[in-house]
Chimera marker file (.cmm) of the C-alpha trace (Angstrom):
<marker_set name="trace">
<marker id="1" x="7.373" y="22.346" z="-5.926" r="1" g="1" b="0" radius="0.5"/>
<marker id="2" x="10.088" y="20.953" z="-8.309" r="1" g="1" b="0" radius="0.5"/>
<marker id="3" x="9.882" y="18.517" z="-11.035" r="1" g="1" b="0" radius="0.5"/>
<marker id="4" x="12.815" y="16.139" z="-10.924" r="1" g="1" b="0" radius="0.5"/>
<marker id="5" x="13.384" y="13.773" z="-13.980" r="1" g="1" b="0" radius="0.5"/>
<marker id="6" x="13.449" y="10.237" z="-12.871" r="1" g="1" b="0" radius="0.5"/>
<marker id="7" x="16.182" y="8.107" z="-14.411" r="1" g="1" b="0" radius="0.5"/>
<marker id="8" x="16.081" y="4.263" z="-13.770" r="1" g="1" b="0" radius="0.5"/>
<marker id="9" x="19.839" y="4.241" z="-13.113" r="1" g="1" b="0" radius="0.5"/>
<marker id="10" x="19.599" y="6.844" z="-10.307" r="1" g="1" b="0" radius="0.5"/>
<marker id="11" x="20.049" y="5.646" z="-6.639" r="1" g="1" b="0" radius="0.5"/>
<marker id="12" x="17.512" y="8.016" z="-5.007" r="1" g="1" b="0" radius="0.5"/>
<marker id="13" x="15.779" y="5.368" z="-2.703" r="1" g="1" b="0" radius="0.5"/>
<marker id="14" x="13.260" y="4.719" z="-5.399" r="1" g="1" b="0" radius="0.5"/>
<marker id="15" x="14.229" y="0.975" z="-5.832" r="1" g="1" b="0" radius="0.5"/>
<marker id="16" x="10.603" y="0.082" z="-4.927" r="1" g="1" b="0" radius="0.5"/>
<marker id="17" x="9.680" y="1.250" z="-8.414" r="1" g="1" b="0" radius="0.5"/>
<marker id="18" x="11.575" y="-1.695" z="-9.814" r="1" g="1" b="0" radius="0.5"/>
<marker id="19" x="10.021" y="-4.491" z="-7.696" r="1" g="1" b="0" radius="0.5"/>
<marker id="20" x="7.364" y="-6.104" z="-9.836" r="1" g="1" b="0" radius="0.5"/>
<marker id="21" x="5.775" y="-7.736" z="-6.732" r="1" g="1" b="0" radius="0.5"/>
<marker id="22" x="5.393" y="-6.448" z="-3.182" r="1" g="1" b="0" radius="0.5"/>
<marker id="23" x="4.679" y="-9.042" z="-0.460" r="1" g="1" b="0" radius="0.5"/>
<marker id="24" x="3.271" y="-8.259" z="2.938" r="1" g="1" b="0" radius="0.5"/>
<marker id="25" x="1.894" y="-10.114" z="6.052" r="1" g="1" b="0" radius="0.5"/>
<marker id="26" x="-1.105" y="-8.618" z="7.733" r="1" g="1" b="0" radius="0.5"/>
<marker id="27" x="-3.927" y="-10.138" z="9.736" r="1" g="1" b="0" radius="0.5"/>
<marker id="28" x="-2.425" y="-13.701" z="9.352" r="1" g="1" b="0" radius="0.5"/>
<marker id="29" x="-2.599" y="-13.469" z="5.640" r="1" g="1" b="0" radius="0.5"/>
<marker id="30" x="0.105" y="-12.957" z="2.963" r="1" g="1" b="0" radius="0.5"/>
<marker id="31" x="-0.796" y="-10.210" z="0.498" r="1" g="1" b="0" radius="0.5"/>
<marker id="32" x="1.057" y="-9.874" z="-2.743" r="1" g="1" b="0" radius="0.5"/>
<marker id="33" x="0.497" y="-6.795" z="-4.849" r="1" g="1" b="0" radius="0.5"/>
<marker id="34" x="1.685" y="-6.559" z="-8.467" r="1" g="1" b="0" radius="0.5"/>
<marker id="35" x="3.408" y="-3.095" z="-9.047" r="1" g="1" b="0" radius="0.5"/>
<marker id="36" x="3.615" y="-1.823" z="-12.584" r="1" g="1" b="0" radius="0.5"/>
<marker id="37" x="4.618" y="1.813" z="-12.172" r="1" g="1" b="0" radius="0.5"/>
<marker id="38" x="5.654" y="2.037" z="-15.877" r="1" g="1" b="0" radius="0.5"/>
<marker id="39" x="2.118" y="1.577" z="-17.080" r="1" g="1" b="0" radius="0.5"/>
<marker id="40" x="0.090" y="2.883" z="-14.113" r="1" g="1" b="0" radius="0.5"/>
<marker id="41" x="2.420" y="5.517" z="-12.516" r="1" g="1" b="0" radius="0.5"/>
<marker id="42" x="3.150" y="6.014" z="-8.904" r="1" g="1" b="0" radius="0.5"/>
<marker id="43" x="-0.379" y="4.908" z="-7.925" r="1" g="1" b="0" radius="0.5"/>
<marker id="44" x="0.833" y="1.329" z="-8.706" r="1" g="1" b="0" radius="0.5"/>
<marker id="45" x="3.492" y="1.462" z="-5.907" r="1" g="1" b="0" radius="0.5"/>
<marker id="46" x="2.826" y="0.387" z="-2.264" r="1" g="1" b="0" radius="0.5"/>
<marker id="47" x="4.000" y="3.528" z="-0.363" r="1" g="1" b="0" radius="0.5"/>
<marker id="48" x="5.620" y="3.280" z="3.065" r="1" g="1" b="0" radius="0.5"/>
<marker id="49" x="2.544" y="5.398" z="4.499" r="1" g="1" b="0" radius="0.5"/>
<marker id="50" x="0.209" y="2.474" z="3.510" r="1" g="1" b="0" radius="0.5"/>
<marker id="51" x="2.451" y="0.012" z="5.337" r="1" g="1" b="0" radius="0.5"/>
<marker id="52" x="2.483" y="2.234" z="8.467" r="1" g="1" b="0" radius="0.5"/>
<marker id="53" x="-1.217" y="2.676" z="8.500" r="1" g="1" b="0" radius="0.5"/>
<marker id="54" x="-1.878" y="-0.981" z="7.802" r="1" g="1" b="0" radius="0.5"/>
<marker id="55" x="0.369" y="-1.824" z="10.802" r="1" g="1" b="0" radius="0.5"/>
<marker id="56" x="-1.474" y="0.776" z="12.965" r="1" g="1" b="0" radius="0.5"/>
<marker id="57" x="-4.732" y="-0.955" z="12.220" r="1" g="1" b="0" radius="0.5"/>
<marker id="58" x="-3.411" y="-4.318" z="12.801" r="1" g="1" b="0" radius="0.5"/>
<marker id="59" x="-2.238" y="-3.239" z="16.269" r="1" g="1" b="0" radius="0.5"/>
<marker id="60" x="-5.924" y="-2.708" z="17.119" r="1" g="1" b="0" radius="0.5"/>
<marker id="61" x="-5.742" y="1.017" z="17.372" r="1" g="1" b="0" radius="0.5"/>
<marker id="62" x="-9.122" y="1.320" z="15.632" r="1" g="1" b="0" radius="0.5"/>
<marker id="63" x="-11.960" y="-1.227" z="16.028" r="1" g="1" b="0" radius="0.5"/>
<marker id="64" x="-12.969" y="-2.149" z="12.558" r="1" g="1" b="0" radius="0.5"/>
<marker id="65" x="-15.343" y="-5.150" z="13.289" r="1" g="1" b="0" radius="0.5"/>
<marker id="66" x="-18.886" y="-4.226" z="12.192" r="1" g="1" b="0" radius="0.5"/>
<marker id="67" x="-18.010" y="-0.955" z="10.761" r="1" g="1" b="0" radius="0.5"/>
<marker id="68" x="-17.755" y="0.238" z="7.295" r="1" g="1" b="0" radius="0.5"/>
<marker id="69" x="-14.468" y="1.482" z="5.756" r="1" g="1" b="0" radius="0.5"/>
<marker id="70" x="-13.882" y="3.508" z="2.596" r="1" g="1" b="0" radius="0.5"/>
<marker id="71" x="-10.373" y="3.878" z="1.214" r="1" g="1" b="0" radius="0.5"/>
<marker id="72" x="-9.884" y="6.909" z="-1.178" r="1" g="1" b="0" radius="0.5"/>
<marker id="73" x="-6.892" y="7.574" z="-3.161" r="1" g="1" b="0" radius="0.5"/>
<marker id="74" x="-4.526" y="5.107" z="-1.634" r="1" g="1" b="0" radius="0.5"/>
<marker id="75" x="-2.734" y="3.735" z="-4.693" r="1" g="1" b="0" radius="0.5"/>
<marker id="76" x="-2.749" y="0.001" z="-4.627" r="1" g="1" b="0" radius="0.5"/>
<marker id="77" x="-5.470" y="-0.454" z="-2.021" r="1" g="1" b="0" radius="0.5"/>
<marker id="78" x="-3.284" y="-2.208" z="0.625" r="1" g="1" b="0" radius="0.5"/>
<marker id="79" x="-4.975" y="-0.285" z="3.504" r="1" g="1" b="0" radius="0.5"/>
<marker id="80" x="-8.399" y="-1.264" z="2.379" r="1" g="1" b="0" radius="0.5"/>
<marker id="81" x="-7.488" y="-4.927" z="1.960" r="1" g="1" b="0" radius="0.5"/>
<marker id="82" x="-5.988" y="-4.953" z="5.417" r="1" g="1" b="0" radius="0.5"/>
<marker id="83" x="-9.124" y="-3.239" z="6.755" r="1" g="1" b="0" radius="0.5"/>
<marker id="84" x="-11.321" y="-5.805" z="5.275" r="1" g="1" b="0" radius="0.5"/>
<marker id="85" x="-9.200" y="-8.617" z="6.661" r="1" g="1" b="0" radius="0.5"/>
<marker id="86" x="-9.659" y="-7.157" z="10.137" r="1" g="1" b="0" radius="0.5"/>
<marker id="87" x="-13.293" y="-7.129" z="9.901" r="1" g="1" b="0" radius="0.5"/>
<marker id="88" x="-14.179" y="-3.792" z="8.305" r="1" g="1" b="0" radius="0.5"/>
<marker id="89" x="-16.910" y="-3.879" z="5.777" r="1" g="1" b="0" radius="0.5"/>
<marker id="90" x="-16.330" y="-1.977" z="2.462" r="1" g="1" b="0" radius="0.5"/>
<link id1="1" id2="2" r="1" g="1" b="0" radius="0.2"/>
<link id1="2" id2="3" r="1" g="1" b="0" radius="0.2"/>
<link id1="3" id2="4" r="1" g="1" b="0" radius="0.2"/>
<link id1="4" id2="5" r="1" g="1" b="0" radius="0.2"/>
<link id1="5" id2="6" r="1" g="1" b="0" radius="0.2"/>
<link id1="6" id2="7" r="1" g="1" b="0" radius="0.2"/>
<link id1="7" id2="8" r="1" g="1" b="0" radius="0.2"/>
<link id1="8" id2="9" r="1" g="1" b="0" radius="0.2"/>
<link id1="9" id2="10" r="1" g="1" b="0" radius="0.2"/>
<link id1="10" id2="11" r="1" g="1" b="0" radius="0.2"/>
<link id1="11" id2="12" r="1" g="1" b="0" radius="0.2"/>
<link id1="12" id2="13" r="1" g="1" b="0" radius="0.2"/>
<link id1="13" id2="14" r="1" g="1" b="0" radius="0.2"/>
<link id1="14" id2="15" r="1" g="1" b="0" radius="0.2"/>
<link id1="15" id2="16" r="1" g="1" b="0" radius="0.2"/>
<link id1="16" id2="17" r="1" g="1" b="0" radius="0.2"/>
<link id1="17" id2="18" r="1" g="1" b="0" radius="0.2"/>
<link id1="18" id2="19" r="1" g="1" b="0" radius="0.2"/>
<link id1="19" id2="20" r="1" g="1" b="0" radius="0.2"/>
<link id1="20" id2="21" r="1" g="1" b="0" radius="0.2"/>
<link id1="21" id2="22" r="1" g="1" b="0" radius="0.2"/>
<link id1="22" id2="23" r="1" g="1" b="0" radius="0.2"/>
<link id1="23" id2="24" r="1" g="1" b="0" radius="0.2"/>
<link id1="24" id2="25" r="1" g="1" b="0" radius="0.2"/>
<link id1="25" id2="26" r="1" g="1" b="0" radius="0.2"/>
<link id1="26" id2="27" r="1" g="1" b="0" radius="0.2"/>
<link id1="27" id2="28" r="1" g="1" b="0" radius="0.2"/>
<link id1="28" id2="29" r="1" g="1" b="0" radius="0.2"/>
<link id1="29" id2="30" r="1" g="1" b="0" radius="0.2"/>
<link id1="30" id2="31" r="1" g="1" b="0" radius="0.2"/>
<link id1="31" id2="32" r="1" g="1" b="0" radius="0.2"/>
<link id1="32" id2="33" r="1" g="1" b="0" radius="0.2"/>
<link id1="33" id2="34" r="1" g="1" b="0" radius="0.2"/>
<link id1="34" id2="35" r="1" g="1" b="0" radius="0.2"/>
<link id1="35" id2="36" r="1" g="1" b="0" radius="0.2"/>
<link id1="36" id2="37" r="1" g="1" b="0" radius="0.2"/>
<link id1="37" id2="38" r="1" g="1" b="0" radius="0.2"/>
<link id1="38" id2="39" r="1" g="1" b="0" radius="0.2"/>
<link id1="39" id2="40" r="1" g="1" b="0" radius="0.2"/>
<link id1="40" id2="41" r="1" g="1" b="0" radius="0.2"/>
<link id1="41" id2="42" r="1" g="1" b="0" radius="0.2"/>
<link id1="42" id2="43" r="1" g="1" b="0" radius="0.2"/>
<link id1="43" id2="44" r="1" g="1" b="0" radius="0.2"/>
<link id1="44" id2="45" r="1" g="1" b="0" radius="0.2"/>
<link id1="45" id2="46" r="1" g="1" b="0" radius="0.2"/>
<link id1="46" id2="47" r="1" g="1" b="0" radius="0.2"/>
<link id1="47" id2="48" r="1" g="1" b="0" radius="0.2"/>
<link id1="48" id2="49" r="1" g="1" b="0" radius="0.2"/>
<link id1="49" id2="50" r="1" g="1" b="0" radius="0.2"/>
<link id1="50" id2="51" r="1" g="1" b="0" radius="0.2"/>
<link id1="51" id2="52" r="1" g="1" b="0" radius="0.2"/>
<link id1="52" id2="53" r="1" g="1" b="0" radius="0.2"/>
<link id1="53" id2="54" r="1" g="1" b="0" radius="0.2"/>
<link id1="54" id2="55" r="1" g="1" b="0" radius="0.2"/>
<link id1="55" id2="56" r="1" g="1" b="0" radius="0.2"/>
<link id1="56" id2="57" r="1" g="1" b="0" radius="0.2"/>
<link id1="57" id2="58" r="1" g="1" b="0" radius="0.2"/>
<link id1="58" id2="59" r="1" g="1" b="0" radius="0.2"/>
<link id1="59" id2="60" r="1" g="1" b="0" radius="0.2"/>
<link id1="60" id2="61" r="1" g="1" b="0" radius="0.2"/>
<link id1="61" id2="62" r="1" g="1" b="0" radius="0.2"/>
<link id1="62" id2="63" r="1" g="1" b="0" radius="0.2"/>
<link id1="63" id2="64" r="1" g="1" b="0" radius="0.2"/>
<link id1="64" id2="65" r="1" g="1" b="0" radius="0.2"/>
<link id1="65" id2="66" r="1" g="1" b="0" radius="0.2"/>
<link id1="66" id2="67" r="1" g="1" b="0" radius="0.2"/>
<link id1="67" id2="68" r="1" g="1" b="0" radius="0.2"/>
<link id1="68" id2="69" r="1" g="1" b="0" radius="0.2"/>
<link id1="69" id2="70" r="1" g="1" b="0" radius="0.2"/>
<link id1="70" id2="71" r="1" g="1" b="0" radius="0.2"/>
<link id1="71" id2="72" r="1" g="1" b="0" radius="0.2"/>
<link id1="72" id2="73" r="1" g="1" b="0" radius="0.2"/>
<link id1="73" id2="74" r="1" g="1" b="0" radius="0.2"/>
<link id1="74" id2="75" r="1" g="1" b="0" radius="0.2"/>
<link id1="75" id2="76" r="1" g="1" b="0" radius="0.2"/>
<link id1="76" id2="77" r="1" g="1" b="0" radius="0.2"/>
<link id1="77" id2="78" r="1" g="1" b="0" radius="0.2"/>
<link id1="78" id2="79" r="1" g="1" b="0" radius="0.2"/>
<link id1="79" id2="80" r="1" g="1" b="0" radius="0.2"/>
<link id1="80" id2="81" r="1" g="1" b="0" radius="0.2"/>
<link id1="81" id2="82" r="1" g="1" b="0" radius="0.2"/>
<link id1="82" id2="83" r="1" g="1" b="0" radius="0.2"/>
<link id1="83" id2="84" r="1" g="1" b="0" radius="0.2"/>
<link id1="84" id2="85" r="1" g="1" b="0" radius="0.2"/>
<link id1="85" id2="86" r="1" g="1" b="0" radius="0.2"/>
<link id1="86" id2="87" r="1" g="1" b="0" radius="0.2"/>
<link id1="87" id2="88" r="1" g="1" b="0" radius="0.2"/>
<link id1="88" id2="89" r="1" g="1" b="0" radius="0.2"/>
<link id1="89" id2="90" r="1" g="1" b="0" radius="0.2"/>
</marker_set>
């Protein structure tokens, strides 16, 4: 593992850190999540994996209605929000 210093002027594909608001559309709802990585660190960023998993759930790959869902360590909680909108209890 390597520790690479992050500089705001660097173009490393980390532009998502600088967007204060992330907006998504899942389960016929618009979801807005405030991102504040300067105060909360990288857990305050909606990561691509959360978007992919939320899309997977929305496609109906997993039946959530009437089931309980627990989201652990998923940053902003996008996947849990989408699971709840799709009928999963938390």
